MARDREN-938508 format. One record per residue: x, y, z of N, C-alpha, C in turn. Coordinates in Angstrom, 2 decimals, decimal comma, always signed. Layout:
% residues N
@nX=X; nY=Y; nZ=Z; caX=X; caY=Y; caZ=Z; cX=X; cY=Y; cZ=Z
...
***
This chain:
% residues 151
@nX=-55,26; nY=+22,26; nZ=-27,48; caX=-54,80; caY=+20,62; caZ=-28,32; cX=-55,86; cY=+20,05; cZ=-29,07
@nX=-55,77; nY=+19,68; nZ=-30,00; caX=-56,20; caY=+18,91; caZ=-31,00; cX=-57,35; cY=+18,09; cZ=-30,17
@nX=-58,41; nY=+17,59; nZ=-31,42; caX=-58,95; caY=+16,27; caZ=-30,20; cX=-59,12; cY=+14,65; cZ=-31,55
@nX=-58,61; nY=+13,80; nZ=-30,77; caX=-58,40; caY=+12,55; caZ=-31,48; cX=-59,71; cY=+12,25; cZ=-30,89
@nX=-60,15; nY=+12,00; nZ=-32,44; caX=-61,69; caY=+10,74; caZ=-32,42; cX=-61,93; cY=+9,85; cZ=-33,70
@nX=-60,11; nY=+10,23; nZ=-34,68; caX=-59,92; caY=+8,77; caZ=-34,97; cX=-58,69; cY=+8,44; cZ=-35,39
@nX=-58,24; nY=+7,24; nZ=-34,99; caX=-56,25; caY=+6,21; caZ=-34,81; cX=-56,70; cY=+5,47; cZ=-36,28
@nX=-55,98; nY=+5,94; nZ=-37,14; caX=-55,03; caY=+4,99; caZ=-38,58; cX=-54,34; cY=+4,05; cZ=-37,28
@nX=-54,69; nY=+2,53; nZ=-37,61; caX=-53,28; caY=+1,67; caZ=-36,73; cX=-52,54; cY=+1,07; cZ=-37,64
@nX=-51,48; nY=+1,20; nZ=-38,42; caX=-50,50; caY=+0,70; caZ=-39,32; cX=-49,93; cY=-1,05; cZ=-39,03
@nX=-50,61; nY=-2,23; nZ=-39,29; caX=-49,71; caY=-2,90; caZ=-38,49; cX=-49,86; cY=-4,26; cZ=-40,20
@nX=-48,21; nY=-4,85; nZ=-39,41; caX=-48,13; caY=-5,85; caZ=-40,27; cX=-48,87; cY=-7,61; cZ=-39,96
@nX=-49,58; nY=-7,44; nZ=-39,58; caX=-49,90; caY=-9,04; caZ=-39,42; cX=-48,66; cY=-10,15; cZ=-38,43
@nX=-47,84; nY=-9,14; nZ=-38,19; caX=-46,52; caY=-10,11; caZ=-37,52; cX=-46,92; cY=-9,64; cZ=-36,11
@nX=-46,24; nY=-10,86; nZ=-35,52; caX=-46,26; caY=-11,23; caZ=-33,65; cX=-46,02; cY=-9,87; cZ=-33,31
@nX=-44,95; nY=-8,60; nZ=-33,82; caX=-45,52; caY=-7,24; caZ=-33,42; cX=-46,17; cY=-6,26; cZ=-33,39
@nX=-47,32; nY=-6,58; nZ=-34,12; caX=-48,48; caY=-6,00; caZ=-34,67; cX=-49,68; cY=-5,71; cZ=-32,82
@nX=-49,35; nY=-7,05; nZ=-32,52; caX=-50,17; caY=-6,88; caZ=-31,15; cX=-50,12; cY=-5,87; cZ=-29,89
@nX=-48,76; nY=-5,75; nZ=-30,29; caX=-48,11; caY=-4,37; caZ=-29,21; cX=-48,70; cY=-3,13; cZ=-29,81
@nX=-48,74; nY=-3,09; nZ=-30,96; caX=-48,59; caY=-2,04; caZ=-32,23; cX=-50,80; cY=-2,15; cZ=-31,55
@nX=-51,13; nY=-2,82; nZ=-31,49; caX=-52,95; caY=-2,40; caZ=-31,49; cX=-53,24; cY=-2,46; cZ=-30,32
@nX=-52,00; nY=-2,65; nZ=-29,14; caX=-52,06; caY=-1,79; caZ=-27,43; cX=-52,89; cY=-1,28; cZ=-27,30
@nX=-51,50; nY=-0,70; nZ=-28,31; caX=-51,22; caY=+1,34; caZ=-27,41; cX=-52,62; cY=+1,86; cZ=-28,55
@nX=-53,04; nY=+1,50; nZ=-29,59; caX=-54,49; caY=+2,50; caZ=-30,70; cX=-54,99; cY=+1,90; cZ=-29,14
@nX=-55,39; nY=+0,75; nZ=-28,53; caX=-56,75; caY=+0,34; caZ=-28,14; cX=-57,17; cY=+1,28; cZ=-26,80
@nX=-56,24; nY=+1,47; nZ=-26,39; caX=-55,49; caY=+1,85; caZ=-25,32; cX=-56,13; cY=+3,45; cZ=-25,29
@nX=-55,34; nY=+4,19; nZ=-26,64; caX=-55,94; caY=+5,54; caZ=-27,20; cX=-56,73; cY=+5,24; cZ=-27,45
@nX=-57,63; nY=+4,88; nZ=-28,45; caX=-59,03; caY=+4,71; caZ=-28,81; cX=-59,85; cY=+4,62; cZ=-27,43
@nX=-59,78; nY=+3,80; nZ=-26,20; caX=-60,50; caY=+3,88; caZ=-24,84; cX=-60,22; cY=+5,01; cZ=-24,13
@nX=-59,10; nY=+5,86; nZ=-24,14; caX=-58,88; caY=+7,33; caZ=-23,45; cX=-59,67; cY=+7,89; cZ=-23,61
@nX=-59,61; nY=+8,22; nZ=-25,43; caX=-60,26; caY=+9,57; caZ=-25,99; cX=-61,29; cY=+9,03; cZ=-26,17
@nX=-62,35; nY=+8,31; nZ=-26,54; caX=-63,23; caY=+7,93; caZ=-27,19; cX=-63,25; cY=+8,30; cZ=-28,18
@nX=-62,20; nY=+7,20; nZ=-29,42; caX=-61,87; caY=+7,62; caZ=-30,32; cX=-62,22; cY=+6,34; cZ=-31,57
@nX=-62,32; nY=+6,89; nZ=-32,72; caX=-62,32; caY=+4,59; caZ=-33,45; cX=-61,15; cY=+4,48; cZ=-33,88
@nX=-60,65; nY=+3,40; nZ=-34,27; caX=-60,01; caY=+2,87; caZ=-34,89; cX=-59,94; cY=+2,21; cZ=-36,39
@nX=-59,03; nY=+2,35; nZ=-37,58; caX=-58,70; caY=+2,31; caZ=-38,82; cX=-57,62; cY=+1,21; cZ=-38,19
@nX=-57,69; nY=-0,34; nZ=-38,29; caX=-56,68; caY=-0,60; caZ=-38,74; cX=-56,19; cY=-1,56; cZ=-40,02
@nX=-54,92; nY=-0,93; nZ=-40,60; caX=-54,88; caY=-1,14; caZ=-41,70; cX=-53,53; cY=-2,48; cZ=-42,17
@nX=-53,85; nY=-3,04; nZ=-42,95; caX=-52,54; caY=-4,04; caZ=-43,55; cX=-51,98; cY=-3,47; cZ=-45,24
@nX=-50,69; nY=-3,57; nZ=-45,73; caX=-50,96; caY=-3,26; caZ=-47,32; cX=-50,17; cY=-4,23; cZ=-47,80
@nX=-50,22; nY=-4,73; nZ=-48,49; caX=-50,01; caY=-5,98; caZ=-49,71; cX=-49,44; cY=-5,66; cZ=-50,85
@nX=-47,91; nY=-6,31; nZ=-50,50; caX=-47,43; caY=-5,73; caZ=-52,25; cX=-48,15; cY=-5,52; cZ=-53,25
@nX=-48,38; nY=-4,86; nZ=-54,61; caX=-48,84; caY=-5,12; caZ=-55,59; cX=-48,65; cY=-5,81; cZ=-56,32
@nX=-46,90; nY=-6,34; nZ=-56,65; caX=-46,23; caY=-7,11; caZ=-57,75; cX=-46,50; cY=-6,19; cZ=-58,79
@nX=-46,78; nY=-5,12; nZ=-58,84; caX=-47,18; caY=-5,08; caZ=-60,08; cX=-45,37; cY=-4,62; cZ=-61,01
@nX=-44,70; nY=-4,27; nZ=-60,09; caX=-43,39; caY=-4,51; caZ=-60,27; cX=-42,19; cY=-5,04; cZ=-60,97
@nX=-42,94; nY=-6,66; nZ=-61,07; caX=-42,97; caY=-8,02; caZ=-61,29; cX=-43,39; cY=-8,01; cZ=-63,15
@nX=-44,33; nY=-7,22; nZ=-63,39; caX=-45,10; caY=-7,81; caZ=-64,97; cX=-43,61; cY=-6,91; cZ=-65,58
@nX=-43,39; nY=-8,52; nZ=-66,21; caX=-42,16; caY=-8,47; caZ=-67,51; cX=-41,02; cY=-9,62; cZ=-67,01
@nX=-41,00; nY=-9,92; nZ=-65,99; caX=-40,28; caY=-11,24; caZ=-65,59; cX=-40,42; cY=-12,22; cZ=-65,96
@nX=-40,86; nY=-12,46; nZ=-66,99; caX=-41,31; caY=-13,77; caZ=-67,70; cX=-42,73; cY=-14,49; cZ=-67,43
@nX=-43,14; nY=-13,77; nZ=-66,39; caX=-44,60; caY=-14,30; caZ=-65,80; cX=-45,70; cY=-13,11; cZ=-66,03
@nX=-46,29; nY=-15,01; nZ=-66,81; caX=-48,03; caY=-13,38; caZ=-66,99; cX=-48,50; cY=-12,97; cZ=-66,48
@nX=-49,31; nY=-11,70; nZ=-66,88; caX=-49,15; caY=-10,30; caZ=-65,73; cX=-50,80; cY=-11,44; cZ=-65,04
@nX=-51,34; nY=-12,32; nZ=-65,89; caX=-52,95; caY=-13,28; caZ=-64,81; cX=-52,29; cY=-13,63; cZ=-63,92
@nX=-51,22; nY=-14,39; nZ=-63,79; caX=-50,31; caY=-15,51; caZ=-62,65; cX=-50,32; cY=-14,29; cZ=-61,38
@nX=-49,65; nY=-13,14; nZ=-62,06; caX=-49,45; caY=-12,17; caZ=-60,77; cX=-50,61; cY=-11,65; cZ=-60,12
@nX=-51,60; nY=-11,57; nZ=-60,79; caX=-52,80; caY=-11,04; caZ=-60,34; cX=-53,44; cY=-11,78; cZ=-59,96
@nX=-53,34; nY=-13,26; nZ=-60,06; caX=-54,01; caY=-14,27; caZ=-59,21; cX=-53,06; cY=-14,26; cZ=-57,56
@nX=-52,21; nY=-14,28; nZ=-57,91; caX=-51,12; caY=-14,53; caZ=-56,83; cX=-51,26; cY=-13,44; cZ=-55,74
@nX=-51,35; nY=-12,06; nZ=-56,01; caX=-52,16; caY=-10,61; caZ=-55,47; cX=-53,19; cY=-10,87; cZ=-54,83
@nX=-54,35; nY=-11,54; nZ=-55,62; caX=-55,52; caY=-11,74; caZ=-55,12; cX=-55,31; cY=-12,66; cZ=-53,93
@nX=-55,51; nY=-13,96; nZ=-54,41; caX=-55,12; caY=-14,75; caZ=-53,29; cX=-54,05; cY=-14,35; cZ=-51,42
@nX=-53,00; nY=-13,04; nZ=-51,78; caX=-52,43; caY=-12,69; caZ=-50,86; cX=-53,66; cY=-12,01; cZ=-49,88
@nX=-54,62; nY=-11,04; nZ=-50,94; caX=-55,32; caY=-10,28; caZ=-49,97; cX=-56,33; cY=-10,79; cZ=-49,42
@nX=-56,96; nY=-12,32; nZ=-50,09; caX=-57,39; caY=-12,96; caZ=-49,74; cX=-57,66; cY=-13,26; cZ=-48,59
@nX=-56,20; nY=-14,05; nZ=-48,33; caX=-55,48; caY=-14,38; caZ=-46,97; cX=-55,03; cY=-13,66; cZ=-46,03
@nX=-55,02; nY=-11,97; nZ=-46,23; caX=-54,70; caY=-11,19; caZ=-45,78; cX=-56,30; cY=-10,24; cZ=-45,20
@nX=-57,35; nY=-9,96; nZ=-45,59; caX=-58,57; caY=-10,01; caZ=-45,40; cX=-58,72; cY=-11,28; cZ=-44,11
@nX=-58,71; nY=-12,45; nZ=-44,53; caX=-59,29; caY=-13,16; caZ=-42,92; cX=-58,21; cY=-13,05; cZ=-41,72
@nX=-56,81; nY=-13,01; nZ=-42,30; caX=-56,16; caY=-12,59; caZ=-41,18; cX=-56,26; cY=-11,06; cZ=-40,64
@nX=-57,11; nY=-10,41; nZ=-41,11; caX=-56,82; caY=-9,36; caZ=-40,63; cX=-58,46; cY=-8,99; cZ=-39,79
@nX=-59,52; nY=-9,60; nZ=-40,49; caX=-60,46; caY=-9,80; caZ=-39,69; cX=-60,23; cY=-10,60; cZ=-38,45
@nX=-59,82; nY=-11,51; nZ=-38,33; caX=-59,43; caY=-12,66; caZ=-37,01; cX=-58,29; cY=-11,40; cZ=-36,40
@nX=-57,73; nY=-10,35; nZ=-36,99; caX=-57,17; caY=-10,35; caZ=-36,06; cX=-57,07; cY=-8,54; cZ=-35,56
@nX=-58,25; nY=-7,84; nZ=-35,93; caX=-59,62; caY=-7,09; caZ=-35,50; cX=-60,07; cY=-7,97; cZ=-33,76
@nX=-60,91; nY=-8,99; nZ=-34,24; caX=-61,95; caY=-9,69; caZ=-33,78; cX=-60,52; cY=-9,88; cZ=-31,95
@nX=-59,88; nY=-10,17; nZ=-32,36; caX=-58,81; caY=-10,86; caZ=-31,70; cX=-58,25; cY=-9,09; cZ=-30,70
@nX=-57,97; nY=-8,01; nZ=-31,08; caX=-57,53; caY=-7,20; caZ=-30,13; cX=-57,86; cY=-6,01; cZ=-30,48
@nX=-59,43; nY=-5,92; nZ=-30,78; caX=-60,18; caY=-4,72; caZ=-30,77; cX=-61,03; cY=-4,62; cZ=-29,30
@nX=-61,34; nY=-5,76; nZ=-28,55; caX=-62,39; caY=-5,50; caZ=-28,05; cX=-62,79; cY=-4,36; cZ=-27,45
@nX=-64,20; nY=-4,12; nZ=-27,29; caX=-64,07; caY=-3,22; caZ=-26,80; cX=-64,28; cY=-1,25; cZ=-27,51
@nX=-63,56; nY=-2,15; nZ=-28,55; caX=-63,39; caY=-0,14; caZ=-29,12; cX=-63,86; cY=-0,08; cZ=-30,60
@nX=-64,17; nY=+0,66; nZ=-31,40; caX=-65,14; caY=+0,72; caZ=-32,50; cX=-63,72; cY=+0,66; cZ=-33,52
@nX=-63,24; nY=-0,41; nZ=-34,17; caX=-62,98; caY=-0,68; caZ=-34,70; cX=-62,67; cY=-1,50; cZ=-36,53
@nX=-62,49; nY=-1,20; nZ=-37,67; caX=-62,54; caY=-1,95; caZ=-38,19; cX=-61,00; cY=-2,09; cZ=-39,17
@nX=-60,79; nY=-3,22; nZ=-39,88; caX=-60,03; caY=-3,47; caZ=-40,84; cX=-60,23; cY=-3,42; cZ=-42,07
@nX=-58,75; nY=-2,74; nZ=-42,86; caX=-58,77; caY=-2,83; caZ=-44,54; cX=-57,85; cY=-3,69; cZ=-44,80
@nX=-57,84; nY=-3,87; nZ=-45,54; caX=-56,70; caY=-4,80; caZ=-46,45; cX=-56,38; cY=-3,55; cZ=-47,69
@nX=-55,05; nY=-3,00; nZ=-47,99; caX=-55,06; caY=-2,23; caZ=-49,17; cX=-53,64; cY=-2,90; cZ=-49,94
@nX=-53,59; nY=-2,36; nZ=-51,24; caX=-52,40; caY=-2,80; caZ=-51,73; cX=-51,46; cY=-1,92; cZ=-52,36
@nX=-50,30; nY=-2,27; nZ=-52,24; caX=-49,45; caY=-1,03; caZ=-53,03; cX=-48,37; cY=-1,01; cZ=-52,19
@nX=-47,33; nY=+0,05; nZ=-52,27; caX=-46,16; caY=+0,25; caZ=-51,51; cX=-47,00; cY=+0,97; cZ=-49,66
@nX=-46,38; nY=+0,11; nZ=-48,67; caX=-46,62; caY=+0,28; caZ=-47,74; cX=-46,49; cY=+2,34; cZ=-46,97
@nX=-45,84; nY=+3,01; nZ=-46,61; caX=-45,89; caY=+4,54; caZ=-46,41; cX=-46,83; cY=+4,86; cZ=-47,15
@nX=-46,71; nY=+5,02; nZ=-48,76; caX=-47,80; caY=+5,34; caZ=-49,82; cX=-49,00; cY=+5,32; cZ=-49,09
@nX=-49,59; nY=+4,11; nZ=-49,60; caX=-51,05; caY=+3,42; caZ=-49,08; cX=-51,58; cY=+4,34; cZ=-47,58
@nX=-50,25; nY=+3,85; nZ=-46,55; caX=-50,82; caY=+4,48; caZ=-45,17; cX=-50,94; cY=+6,31; cZ=-44,89
@nX=-50,17; nY=+6,90; nZ=-45,81; caX=-50,54; caY=+7,84; caZ=-45,84; cX=-52,08; cY=+8,69; cZ=-46,93
@nX=-51,72; nY=+7,89; nZ=-47,53; caX=-53,09; caY=+8,12; caZ=-48,61; cX=-54,41; cY=+7,65; cZ=-47,94
@nX=-54,48; nY=+6,59; nZ=-47,66; caX=-55,30; caY=+6,03; caZ=-46,87; cX=-56,00; cY=+7,57; cZ=-45,62
@nX=-55,10; nY=+7,42; nZ=-44,83; caX=-54,22; caY=+8,64; caZ=-43,39; cX=-55,44; cY=+9,86; cZ=-43,57
@nX=-55,13; nY=+10,34; nZ=-44,97; caX=-55,92; caY=+11,66; caZ=-45,74; cX=-57,38; cY=+11,81; cZ=-45,78
@nX=-57,49; nY=+10,36; nZ=-46,56; caX=-59,12; caY=+10,38; caZ=-47,29; cX=-60,00; cY=+9,57; cZ=-46,00
@nX=-59,17; nY=+9,81; nZ=-44,89; caX=-60,47; caY=+9,11; caZ=-43,92; cX=-59,95; cY=+10,22; cZ=-42,72
@nX=-59,10; nY=+10,88; nZ=-43,10; caX=-58,71; caY=+11,86; caZ=-42,14; cX=-58,61; cY=+11,54; cZ=-40,76
@nX=-57,60; nY=+10,66; nZ=-41,06; caX=-57,22; caY=+10,43; caZ=-38,92; cX=-56,73; cY=+11,11; cZ=-38,24
@nX=-56,86; nY=+11,23; nZ=-36,61; caX=-56,20; caY=+11,93; caZ=-36,48; cX=-54,49; cY=+11,99; cZ=-36,47
@nX=-54,57; nY=+10,66; nZ=-36,11; caX=-53,30; caY=+10,16; caZ=-35,59; cX=-53,26; cY=+8,62; cZ=-36,31
@nX=-51,36; nY=+8,34; nZ=-36,13; caX=-51,14; caY=+7,09; caZ=-37,12; cX=-50,59; cY=+6,25; cZ=-36,32
@nX=-50,70; nY=+5,18; nZ=-35,18; caX=-50,46; caY=+4,59; caZ=-35,31; cX=-49,73; cY=+3,41; cZ=-35,32
@nX=-47,72; nY=+2,99; nZ=-35,33; caX=-47,45; caY=+1,64; caZ=-36,22; cX=-46,19; cY=+1,52; cZ=-35,36
@nX=-45,72; nY=+0,32; nZ=-36,02; caX=-44,48; caY=+0,06; caZ=-35,19; cX=-43,58; cY=+0,08; cZ=-36,19
@nX=-42,27; nY=+0,64; nZ=-35,49; caX=-41,13; caY=+0,84; caZ=-36,04; cX=-39,78; cY=-0,42; cZ=-36,57
@nX=-40,91; nY=-1,95; nZ=-36,46; caX=-39,69; caY=-2,39; caZ=-36,79; cX=-40,03; cY=-2,51; cZ=-38,59
@nX=-39,46; nY=-3,19; nZ=-38,82; caX=-39,45; caY=-4,04; caZ=-40,80; cX=-38,53; cY=-4,34; cZ=-40,89
@nX=-38,04; nY=-3,69; nZ=-42,05; caX=-36,39; caY=-3,74; caZ=-42,83; cX=-35,80; cY=-3,99; cZ=-41,70
@nX=-35,06; nY=-5,04; nZ=-42,37; caX=-33,32; caY=-5,02; caZ=-41,65; cX=-32,32; cY=-4,75; cZ=-42,49
@nX=-30,81; nY=-4,43; nZ=-41,73; caX=-29,28; caY=-4,55; caZ=-42,29; cX=-29,38; cY=-4,18; cZ=-44,25
@nX=-29,17; nY=-4,25; nZ=-45,12; caX=-28,74; caY=-3,34; caZ=-46,30; cX=-30,19; cY=-2,87; cZ=-46,95
@nX=-31,33; nY=-3,47; nZ=-46,86; caX=-32,39; caY=-3,05; caZ=-47,31; cX=-32,73; cY=-1,96; cZ=-46,14
@nX=-32,74; nY=-1,70; nZ=-45,13; caX=-33,09; caY=-0,32; caZ=-43,89; cX=-32,37; cY=+0,22; cZ=-44,42
@nX=-30,66; nY=+0,29; nZ=-45,12; caX=-30,37; caY=+1,22; caZ=-45,30; cX=-30,18; cY=+2,07; cZ=-46,74
@nX=-30,61; nY=+1,05; nZ=-47,50; caX=-31,03; caY=+1,21; caZ=-49,15; cX=-32,25; cY=+2,24; cZ=-49,04
@nX=-33,05; nY=+1,51; nZ=-48,41; caX=-35,07; caY=+2,03; caZ=-48,54; cX=-35,66; cY=+2,58; cZ=-47,33
@nX=-35,07; nY=+2,46; nZ=-46,33; caX=-35,41; caY=+3,25; caZ=-45,12; cX=-36,95; cY=+2,35; cZ=-44,74
@nX=-37,31; nY=+2,62; nZ=-43,56; caX=-38,23; caY=+2,09; caZ=-43,22; cX=-39,38; cY=+2,50; cZ=-43,19
@nX=-40,39; nY=+1,69; nZ=-43,41; caX=-42,07; caY=+2,37; caZ=-43,50; cX=-42,25; cY=+2,94; cZ=-43,03
@nX=-42,01; nY=+2,87; nZ=-41,77; caX=-42,40; caY=+3,83; caZ=-40,50; cX=-41,00; cY=+4,85; cZ=-40,50
@nX=-40,25; nY=+4,64; nZ=-40,60; caX=-39,29; caY=+6,70; caZ=-41,15; cX=-39,68; cY=+7,41; cZ=-42,35
@nX=-40,73; nY=+6,51; nZ=-43,48; caX=-41,49; caY=+7,44; caZ=-44,43; cX=-42,56; cY=+7,85; cZ=-44,18
@nX=-43,37; nY=+7,58; nZ=-43,21; caX=-44,39; caY=+7,50; caZ=-42,64; cX=-44,42; cY=+8,80; cZ=-41,55
@nX=-43,48; nY=+9,22; nZ=-41,08; caX=-42,99; caY=+9,72; caZ=-39,85; cX=-42,57; cY=+10,85; cZ=-41,01
@nX=-41,66; nY=+11,35; nZ=-41,51; caX=-41,45; caY=+11,96; caZ=-42,46; cX=-42,46; cY=+13,11; cZ=-43,34
@nX=-43,28; nY=+12,36; nZ=-43,87; caX=-44,20; caY=+13,10; caZ=-44,76; cX=-45,47; cY=+12,90; cZ=-44,39
@nX=-45,75; nY=+12,55; nZ=-42,46; caX=-47,50; caY=+12,52; caZ=-42,19; cX=-47,45; cY=+14,54; cZ=-41,62
@nX=-49,14; nY=+14,30; nZ=-41,90; caX=-48,96; caY=+15,90; caZ=-41,26; cX=-50,16; cY=+15,62; cZ=-40,34
@nX=-49,78; nY=+14,75; nZ=-39,51; caX=-50,55; caY=+14,38; caZ=-38,53; cX=-50,03; cY=+13,74; cZ=-37,78
@nX=-50,05; nY=+14,01; nZ=-36,06; caX=-49,12; caY=+13,28; caZ=-35,08; cX=-48,42; cY=+11,38; cZ=-35,50
@nX=-47,12; nY=+11,00; nZ=-35,98; caX=-46,84; caY=+9,78; caZ=-35,89; cX=-46,67; cY=+9,12; cZ=-34,84
@nX=-47,83; nY=+7,87; nZ=-34,00; caX=-47,30; caY=+7,79; caZ=-32,60; cX=-46,37; cY=+6,28; cZ=-33,23
@nX=-44,67; nY=+5,89; nZ=-32,95; caX=-44,63; caY=+4,63; caZ=-33,25; cX=-44,21; cY=+4,07; cZ=-31,92
@nX=-43,93; nY=+2,21; nZ=-32,12; caX=-43,91; caY=+1,69; caZ=-31,21; cX=-43,53; cY=+1,08; cZ=-31,35
@nX=-42,22; nY=+1,20; nZ=-30,59; caX=-40,57; caY=-0,10; caZ=-30,89; cX=-40,95; cY=-2,05; cZ=-30,45
@nX=-40,27; nY=-2,66; nZ=-31,72; caX=-41,53; caY=-4,35; caZ=-31,36; cX=-40,50; cY=-4,33; cZ=-29,86
@nX=-41,30; nY=-5,02; nZ=-28,73; caX=-41,11; caY=-5,43; caZ=-27,02; cX=-42,06; cY=-5,78; cZ=-26,51
@nX=-41,53; nY=-6,29; nZ=-25,54; caX=-42,95; caY=-7,03; caZ=-24,94; cX=-44,56; cY=-6,75; cZ=-24,69
@nX=-45,63; nY=-6,68; nZ=-25,28; caX=-46,56; caY=-6,13; caZ=-25,36; cX=-47,00; cY=-5,19; cZ=-23,59
@nX=-48,15; nY=-4,28; nZ=-23,99; caX=-48,05; caY=-3,94; caZ=-22,32; cX=-48,87; cY=-4,97; cZ=-21,28
@nX=-48,05; nY=-4,35; nZ=-19,94; caX=-48,70; caY=-4,62; caZ=-18,87; cX=-47,84; cY=-6,09; cZ=-18,53
@nX=-46,88; nY=-6,71; nZ=-19,66; caX=-46,25; caY=-8,06; caZ=-19,48; cX=-44,15; cY=-7,79; cZ=-18,51
***
């Protein structure tokens, strides 16, 4: 069996992300692996041309990323104690960015939640987790949004 030394943990920084982090930590501690925690902010580039000046959109994305970086720093500090972990904020389409970063970093497994879009969006676009599972060439551990481990 292949060794697992590098884990990519994809989070959306929602209340369910804590449970996803717990599984990544459990694996990291058990296997002596490091964790790369990623959050993907939307690029909003698809909105250029909607009578909003591009610099306004860029400023807005910049503010989202700055806020997400602060949230990510706090999230990693709070949820990844005792394991080697670093957080990164990506910009773009979540599934695409998660898969690209997984390849760039040569991760051995992706850990992510299954929650996300609901209703008609889910039917039309599918979920980020579904796209990652279908297109990843490494194992993907998906966590359903339930109570955190041990509760």
